[in-house]
Structure formats: C-alpha cells, structure tokens
N, C-alpha and C positions, 0 to 999 in steps of 0.2 A: 099531366106530366110537368110538375114544377121543377125548378132547379133545386138541387140539394142545398140545404142550409149549411152554414159552416159547421154546426154541431153534428149534423148527419154525415157530412163529409169526414169530419174527424173520427166519428164512430166507425165508419166504414174502413177508413185507413187503419184504425186500431185493430179491428177484427181481422184485417188482411195480413197483419204481421205474422210471420211464420218462423219456425225454427230452422228451416233450410234456406240458405241464401238464394239458391236457384228459384225457389218459389217466390221469395220476396222480390227478386229482380223481375220476374215475369209479371207478377201481379201489380207491382209498382209502375212498370212501364205501361201496362194496360190502363190502370187508373189515371196516370198522367195524361194519356191520350184520349180516354173515353169518359172520364168521370162526369164531365159536364152534361153528357147526353144520357146518363143512366136514369131510368124511370124508378119509381117506388118498387115496382115488381122486380126490376133488375137488382136493386139493393137487397130486397128480401131473398132473392135467389142466391146472390153472392154470399149473404150472411149464412145461408144454409150450406153452401159449398165450403165455406171457411171452417165448418165444423169437421171436415174430413181430416184424417191424419196426414201429416206432412209427406210421408213417403208415398202414400196412396194418391194424394193430390199431385205430387210431382209426376208420377206415372201418367196421370190423366192429362196434365198440362203438356207433357212431352209426347202425347199420343201413343204411349206404350200400352195403355189400356183405355177402355171407354168408361163412362160414368156408371158406377154400380147402383143397383137397387133404387132407393127413393131419391137418389141424386140424378137419375136419368129422366130429366124433364125437358120439354122443348126450350124453356128459358135457359136452363143451364147448358144444354147442348149448344145453343147459339152463343152464349157468353164464353164458354170454353173454346169454341172455334175462334172467336175473336182474340182471346188471350193467347192462343197458340201462335198467333201472328207476331207476338212480342217475345 
C-alpha cells in the first residue's frame, strides 16, 4: 500500500467530479480526510463507484438505498460507510 502519486491523486479527484453539488461535497470531504490512506484496491473500487449515475450515487451516499448489483462489494460497502460520515 504505497501513497498515491500526485498523478493518481489528480486522476481520482477528476473521476470524483459529479454533476450534483451534494455528491461533490460528500466525496470531496471524504477525499480531503482519507485520501492519504487509500490503497490501490480502494482507488479501483472508487473508480468503479464513480461510474454510477449521479442521482443513484446520491441516494446511496445519503443511505436512501444500498449499493446495487455489481457495486455491492465489501470494499465499496466499507468506503460508502466512510463517505456517509461526511
């Protein structure tokens, strides 16, 4: 588990950009607090999560719904639980 390079960090932040301000705020706060401790597996899981549609992602982040289908993995459940704290 090495630290993210500046390029990897920039790529993750770019993929995290969302069309809904609420998603941006939650994800940005999470990354500001936890980015330094993310593993390569975490980054891969987040990259997958960020493929979800904005409204669907917001519902998951606000705990209105749980992770659907192939998004429902142990890694994403853990990361979403952490994001819900922000």
